N, C-alpha and C positions, 0 to 999 in steps of 0.2 A: 328192568335192567337198563342202564344208560351206556352210552358209548364210553369206552375207557378214557379216563382222564389222563392227560399228559402234562408235561412241564408247561408253565404259564406261557401263553402266546405273546411273543414280544411285540406284536402289533395291537395288543388289546387296548392300549390307551388311545391310539388313533381310531380303532374300531369304535371305542366309546364315543368319540367325537361324532362319528357318522350316525350312530344309534341315537345320540342325544339330539342331533339335528332333526332326525325323523320324528322323534317324540315331540320336539319343539313344534314342528309343523302340525302334528295331530292336535296338540293342546291349543295351539294358536287358532286353529279353525273353529274351536268352540267359542272363541271370543272375537275373532277378527271381523265378523259381520255385525257386531254390536253397534259400532259407530255408524256403519252403513245402513242400519235398519230404517231410519226415516227416509233415506234416499231409495232404498229397495221398496218400501211401502208405497211411495209415490209412483215409482216407475212401473211396478207390477200390480198396482191397485189392491194392495193387501188391506184387509180390515185390521183394526187395532187388536181384535181378539185373536186373529190368526198370525200376527207378526211374531209372537214367541216361538212359533213352529219352525221358523228359519233356524233358530238355535236348537229347539227340542228334537226336531226330526234327525238332526245330526247326532246329538248326545244320546238319544234313546237307541238308535241303531248301533252306535258305537258301544254303549254300555251293555245292551242286550246280547250282542254277539261276541263280546270280549272273551267269555269263558270258552265258547266254541273255538275262537281264534287261538286261545292258549292251548287247547287240546290238539287242534290241527297242527300247531307249531311243534308240539312235543312229539307227535307221531310221524308227520311227513317231513320234518326238517325245519329247524327254526330259521335258518338263513333263507331257504326257499320260500317259506310263507311270508317272511319279512319283505322279500322282493316283490312277491305277488301283491301284497297289501299296498306297497308303495305305488305300483303301477295302477291298481284299481283306484286308489285315492287320487292320483294325478288325473286320470281320465274322467272320473266323476266331477272333479273340480272344473275341468274344461266344460263339461256338460252344464254345470250350474252357471258358469259364466255366460253361456249362450241362452239361458232360460228366458222364455218369453211370457210366462205367466207364473202365478204362485204355485200351481200344481207341479210344473216342471222343476221349479227351484227346490221345492220341498223334497221331491223324489230324488233329485241329484244330491241334495244334502244327506239324505238317508244312505245313498250309495257311498258317499264320502265316509260316513260313519262306519259302514261295513268294511271299507278298506282300512280305516283306522283300527277296527276291531281285529283285523288280521295282523297288521304290522306292529301295533303297540305291545301286546303281550309277548310276541316273538322277540321284540327288541329288549324288553326288560328281562325276559328269561335268558337271553344271550348274555346280558350283563351279569346276571347272577351265576352263570356257569363259567364265564371266563375270568371272573374275579372271585377269590376265595372268601368265605365268610369271615368277618372280623374287620380289621383295620383297613385293608385294601378295598374291600367291598364298601365299607363306610365312606371312604374317599370317593369311590366311583358313584355311589348313590347320592353323595353330596353334590357332585357335578350334575348328575341326572336331575336331582331335585331343583337345583338352581336354574337349570335350563328349562325344565318343564314348568316349574313354578312361575318363572318370569314370563312364560309364553302367553299366559292369560292377559297380562297387562301389555306386553309387547304387541299382542294381536290387536288390541284396541288402538294403540299408537299407529301401527302399520296400516290398519284399516282406515284410520283418519287420513293418513298421508295419501294412500292410493285413491280413496273416494274423492278427495278434494283435487288432487293433481290430475287424475285420469277420470275414472267413474267407479261406481260400486262393483262392476263386473270384474275389475282387476283384483279385488280381494280374493276371488276364486281362481282367476287365471294364474296368479303368481305361484300356486302350488305345483302346477304341471312340470315346469323345468326342474324344480327342487326334487320332486318325487322320482322323476325319470333318472336324473343325475345320480341320486342316492342309490337307486336300484342297480345302475351300471357299476358303481364303485363297490358295492357289497361283496361280490365274489373275490375281490382283490384283498379285502381286509378281514373277512369273517369266515372262519371254517364252519362247515356244516356240522350240526349235531342233532340227534333225535333220540327218542326213547325206543328201545328195541322190544317189541312185543310180538307174540305169536299171531294175534288177530287185531286188526285196526277197526275201531268203532268210534263214530264221531257224535252220536246223540243229537242229530239235527232236530228231532222232535222236541227235545228239551230246550234247545236254543230258540226254536220258533214259539213255543208256548210261553217261555219267560219273557221274550221280547214283545210278543203280542199282548200279554197281560199287563206289562209295565207301560207300554205305549197307550193302551186303552185306559189305564188308570190315570195317566197324566192328562189325556184328552178329556176324560170325564171331569177332572178337577178344573181344568181351564174353561170347559164349556158350561159348567154348572151355574156360573153367574148369569149366563144368558138364558139357559133353559130352565133354571130354578133347581135348587138343591133337593127339593122334594118331588120333582117331576118324574113321570114315568121314564122319560128318556135318560135322565141322570141315574136313577136307581138301576135301570136296565144295564147301563154301561158299567157301573160299579159291580153289578152281579156278574156280568160277562168277564170283567177283568179278574174278579176273584176266582171264577171257574177255571180260567186259563192258568192262573198261578197255582191252584190246587192240582190241576192236571200236570203241571211241571213237577210238583213234589212227588206225585204218584209215579210219573215216568222215571224220575231219578232213583226212586226206591226200587224199581223193578228192572232198570237197565243193567245189562252185564257190565258195561263200561259207561257209567253215568257221567254227564257233563260236570256235575258237582258231587263227588263222593261226600256225603254228609259226615262221614267219619273224620274228615279233615278238621271239622269244627270241634273235635275233642281237644284240639290245641287251643287253649283258652286265650292265649295272647294273640294268635292269628284271628280268632273270632272277634276279640275286642278291637283289634286294629281295623278290621273291616267295618264294624259298627261305627267306630269313630270316623272312618273314611267316608261313610255315607253322610254323616252330619257335617263334616268339613266341606264336602261337595255341596250340600244343601245350603250352607251359609254363604259360601264364597262365589259360586257360579252366578247366582242371582245378583250379587253385588256389582259385577261388571255390567250386567244388563241394565240395572236401574240407574247406576251412575251415568251411563252413556245417555239414557233418556233424559235424566235430570239436567245434564250439561247442555243438551241440545234443545229440549222442549221447554225448559224452565229458564235456564240462564242464557239461552239464545246463542250458544256456541255453534260454529260451523264444524264440519267433520274433522278438518285439520287441527283446529284449536282444541277440540275435544280429545283427539288422539294424543296430542302433545301434553295434555293435562295429566295423562297417565305415566309420563316419563319418570317422575320421582317414584311412583309405585313400582315400576319395573326394576329400577336400579336397586331399590330397597329389598325387593324379593331376592335378587341375586345375592346381595350381601348377606341377608339373613339366612338363606339356604346354605351358603358356604360356611357360615359360622355354626349352623345347626349340626352339620356332620361332625365337626370337632367337639361340640358340646355333648353329642351322643356318645362319642368315644370316652369322654371324661365322666359323664354323669349317668349314661343310659338313656334309652329313648323315651321312657315314661315321663320323667320330669320335664324334659325339653318339649314334648308334645303338650303337656299340661300348660306350660307357659305360653306356647303358641296359641292354644285355644282361648286362653285368657285375653291375649292381644286381639284375636279375631272378634271376640265378644265386645271388647272395649271399643274397637273401631266401628263396629256396626251400631252399637248404642249411640256413638257420637253421630254417625250418619243419620240416625233416626230423628235428629234435631235439625235437619236441613230445612231451609225456609225459601219461600217463593221469591223473596227479594234478597237472598243471600249472596255470598261471594265465594270465589274459588278457594282462597286460603283457609278460611274458617270452616266452610261447609264441605270441602272436598279434600284439600291437601293434607291437613293434619290427621283426620280420621283414616285416610287412605294409607298413610305411613304406618299407623298402628296395625291396620289390617294386613299390610304387606309384611311386616315383621311376623305377624301371626301365621301368614301363609307359609313363609320360609321355615319357620319353626315347627310347623305342623306337617307339611308335605314330606319332608325328609324323614323324620322319625317314624311317621305312620307307615311309610313304605319299608323302612328297615325292619320295623316290628312285624310287618306282614310276611316278610320273606326270610327272617332270621331263623336259622335252624332247620330250614326246609331241605329235604333231600333233593338231589339234582333231578330225579325223575318227576318230581312234583313242582319243578320251578315254573313251568308254564301255567299250571293250575293256580299256584299262589300269586303269580304275577297278574294273571287274568282276574283273580278275585279282587285284589285291591284296586286295580283299575276300574273294574266293574262297579265296585262299591262307590267310588268317587264320582263316576259318571252318572250312575243311576241316582245317587243322592243329588247331584246337580240338576238332573232333569226333573225329578219329582219336587225338589226344593223350589226350582223356578216355577213349576206349575202351581204349587201351593202359594208361593209369595206373589205371583202374578194375579192369582185369583183374589188374594187379600187386597192387593193394590187396586185392582179394578173395582172391587166392591166398595172400598173406601172412597175412591174417586167418584164413582157413580152416586154414592150417597151424598157427597158434598155438592156435586154439580147439579144433581136433580135432572130435570129434562133439558137443561141447557148444555151447550158444548163445553167440555171440561176446560177450565182456564188453568193458569199456572198454579193458583192456590189449591185447586182441587187435585191436580196431578201431584203436587208436592205432598199433600196429606196422604195420598195413596202410597207414595214412595216411603214416607215416614213409617207407615204401618208395616210395609214389607221389610224394611231394615230392622225394625224392632223384632219382628218374628224371626229374621235371620240370626239376630243375636241370641234368641232363645234356642235355636239349633246348636249354636256354639257352646252355650252353657250346658245343654244336655250332653254334648260331647265330653265335657269335663267329667260329668257324673259317670258316663259309660267308661271313660278312661280309668277312673278310680276303682270301679266295680269289676271290670273285665280283664284289664291288662295286668299281668303278674309283675309285681315289683322284683321278684327273684329272677325272672327271665331277663328283665331290663338290666339288673345289676350284673348278671352273669355275662351278658353280651358286652357290657362296658369293660368288665374285668378281662375278658378274652382279648378285646381290642387293645387295651392298655398293655397287656403282656406282649402282644405282637409289637407294639410301639417300642417297648423297652428292649426287646430282642433285636429289633432293627437298629436301635441306637447303639447297642453293644457291638 
């Protein structure tokens, strides 16, 4: 049973601005370190194999605890958990900025991810409760999608500016005043809401087993090139990851209040949206990682120039996401999502043709614009599909699920594609230090595999997401639009 709903809150659009800023910061931090990675590697003596963990430690902790964050927000209060997440995120960012070695930085990034896992599903579930399903929520999620979708590219741009003008530590310091300021503003703009239950249960065991299993799986994939895919070490880690994930399923089936009630997956469109969300994350998160390395390690860009190279990408994402919300109202989320995935695949296929002696316009600008349109056209409809028709008491669960799908997809996708890139680069370079040609061939292989994820997403979209649900959602939104016009 939810708290009783009242008339729409007149502050809801201002509150949406605050919530979107917080989500912007969370998504930003998955990419803001990308341009700074070479500087971080030199400053803290990171090995090339461990460098992806500056990104993955954040993304895995974020994705692994999102479901727990959504459950806690539903039960303890969405505004309270949102504020707690903001404070933890800001403090962990400060700790990361002061890190003196790779272990401290990776640990701080994991704590940042935990803070994000508290605030992000709380923020999205607040959006889905203060805006009614249909036209108004489509508009709100269009703004949400534009802000969150552009944060990936804006993070790389801001990371370049801060790294060049100050140093890499400021890509982390910048979060502290934003997080604390947003936490102080939240009580003025957002009313508290929670699910009323007789007994509160949080399923911490489920959260720990799923996060541990996914983290170990990602580490096993990244480490396999060095240890050998058939080595005892690699096989043992894959077996341990599988055991943890099986334990998670067993825990969920037996828990009185499971983290993920598997009954929710009877909603076929929700299931399809989350499967597609995994594949969107897998294809796009790694794109930012590899483009940043290509610009700096192959084309010789500095952090500032590499950051500004992302500016057209960021602007295009904002425009595409804004247009996507209107197209969803007119045509439904399924066709818009299909077009978005097609653009992502086309952009990544173009990226797979980058060359060691290439240039910005042909090798980066044009394919990045295709990918940006794809991101805007994918992020908004997949989010709408994942929360459409969900009861208010399940808003936190549905919000946590789609965020989890995208983040876990991003982490595992980066692990897989980094392994592919490293393997190809090592094969080309042999015993010698990798040169521009060897690095580029590794990036080509990674982009090609990323395009494969996007194409698989199109298949899953066609098979799993119901056309009737998509059309019904569009018809409802159009009816609201006509009523408002009348």
